[in-house]
N, C-alpha and C positions, 0 to 999 in steps of 0.2 A: 800701416800702424797696427803693433802687437795687441795692445789693450785700450780699450777705450770704454769708460764708466761716467755715466752721467745721473746726476742728482740721484744717487744709490744711497738708501738707509736700509739700517737693520736693525729691526726690533724683536728681540726672542719672547717665548710665551710668556716668561715670567716679567715682563713689561720691562726688562733692560735693554736702553736702545745703546747698542753698541757702535753704530755708525749714522752719521747726521749729513744727507745730502751731498755725498763724497762726490766729486768732479775730478777726474785723472784719466790723462793721456800718456801711455808710454809709446814710443816708436819702435819698430822692427829694429834690433840690433842695439838697444841701449842695455845698460847697466844700471841697476837702480836698489838702491837702499831704500828700506821701508823701517821704520823707525820710531821707538816710542816707548813708555812706559808699562810694566803690566797692565792689563786693563784696558790701554788705551783705543783699542781697536782693530791692530795691526793685524791678529793673527784671524780676526772675522774677515777682514778685506781677503787675505788670503784664502780662506775657505770658500768665499765667495767667488774668487776666481778659481778655484779648483772644483767649483761646483758640489762643493760638500755642503753648503749651506745655500738656501734660496733668499734673494733679496727682498724685502718687503715692499720695497718700492723701487724706480730708478732702471736703466738699463745698463748692461754690461756685452760686450762683445769682445771676444778673444780670437786674435785671428780670423775674424770673419765668421767665428760660430755668435749666434744669439743666445746668452745662458739664461736669461728670463723666459721662463715656460719651455724648457728645453725637456723632451720627453726622456725618463728614464732610460729607456733603452740606448739612446742615444750618449749618454753620459761616458760610458766606458770606452769608446771609441773617440771619443773629445779627448779624453784622460790620455790617449795614447799619444796626443800629440805635446804632451810636455814632458818633463822628467822631474822627480820631486828628490830634493836632499833633506833626509828629516835629522832632527836633532839627536834623536836616539836612535839613529842608524836605520832602525828596521832590518836589520839583515837577518836571515834564518838560519839559527845556529845547528841546525843539521844539515846544513849543506856546505859544500867549499865556496870558496870565493868564485871558482869558474862557473858553479853551479847557480848561485847568485844571482850573477848577471845574465848568465843563460836564460834563466827562467822569465826575465822580461822580454826576451825576444820570441821564445817561444807563446807567449802570449798573444803578440801580434801575429803569429803564424809564420817566422822566420824559417827557413829550411836549416836543415843540420849542416849542409854544407856553408850556410852564410854565417853560422853561428860559430862554426870551427875557425873560421877566418876573421870574425869581426871580435869576438870575444878575445882571444890575446892580443890583437891588436890594440884595441882600447887598454888593456890592464897594460901594455908597455907603454902607453903616454904615460901612465901614472906610477912608471917603475915598479908594478907589481906584479911583473909576469912571472917571477919565482914564487909568488904566493898562492898561485891559480889552485892549487891542491889543499892549500889550510884551509881549516876551520875558524869560524869568528872568536874561539875561545883562544886562538894562538896569535891574534891580530893585536895591536896596540891602538888605542883609541884612535890617532889620526890615520892608521892604516884603515879602519873599518870606514870611516870617512872618506877615505880615497875609493874604497871600494863601494859606497854609496854615491860619490858622484859619478866613478864610471859606470854605474848600472844606471843613473839617471840620462848619461851621455849615449847608452850603446844604440839606442834606437834612433838616432839624429832628431832630437825634438826640436820644435819650432822656439821652445820657452823652457827655462829651466828655472823652476822654482826652491829656492833653500831656504828651510825656516830654522834659522838659530842653527846654523851647521856648525859653529864653533861653539857651543852650549855644552859639551860634554868631552872636550878634549884639552888637553894641555896647553896652556896658552901659547908656549912655543911653538905649537904646531898651527895656531889660527892663523896667522898671516899667510902661512905656505897653503893653509886649504884655502882663502880667499883668493890667493895669487892664483889658484888652478881655475878657480871660476872665473878669474878675470881673463885669464888665457882663452876658455872657453867662448867669452865675449869675445873676445878678441877676431876670432874666427866666424862671427856675423851672429850668433846665437843670440836671442834676448835672456837676459838674466835678472831675476828679481829676488832679491836677499832679504829677508826679513830678520831684525835684529835690534836688540836694545844695548848693544855693544857700541857705542858712539865712537870709540877710537879705533876701531877696524873703519867704519865708515869715514872718519875723517883720514885715515892714511893714505886710502886708495881714490879719496876725490873724484868719485863717481857723483850721479846726480843722487841726492837723498831727500825722502820725504817724510817727512815728523808729522805722526798723528797722535793728538792729544783729546781725551772724551770725545772720540769717535769723529773728531775734524781734523781735516789736514791744517797744519798751522804754520808749515814750513814746507817750500820745495825750491832747493838749490839745485842747479843744474851748471858747474864749473864748464870754462872752454875746455874744448876739446885736446887743446896741446897742454892742459894743465893735468890731465889724466896720466897718472904713473902706474905702470905694469911691471913689477920685478921680475927677475928671472931665476929665481929662487927652484922653480921646478925643474925636471930634469930636463935636458935639452931635445930628448928624443919627443917632447910635445911640442916642438916646434913645428912638426911634420902637421899636415892637413889631417885635420880631426874628424873632418866630412869624407875621408876616405870609406 
């Protein structure tokens, strides 16, 4: 099981209750949408899973790690097991595409040889190999998000978390970005997408969890035979992303 959340509540210092006794289990290899309006609690749930916030009560386990009471010195190592895709891309403007992706490998101590092999390979999966020496200012919004996904994937994480990944790109690119995440999931990586865009969630027919006023009000899991993954991304992506 990837994520196991039991009776989790979160109350902020200003007395705002963001989550109320949440219970949630996500299996390894699942693709799950977390939906809800602004202020519903979905962002707080994400922060708890990423260990950016501490639960007020309850238990949280992610890939065997007990997050409640985890020592601060262990948090950076825990976060290395996941890849994060941000709405605002979080790409360093002074670095090239290659350098942005290379950076996350250097943080975990990868060798220069491994970096020279892995980064071009991952870029090729997203048809971005010809953009390796470009700077963020030279990229479109969709290309920046591709770089963000490539960066999240490069260290072979157990879990990819995407926080409103289509929020800052052209609507015509939204489905392509989601399709890339679906292709990653198809290879066995657990994917968790937080979005307020129900139209995207409905199109892909994956499990959808809706949060409202701090509570889970809907949890739908379609039969596997109903899950549809399109083929709009490059054919090179069909090679193993685990290489």
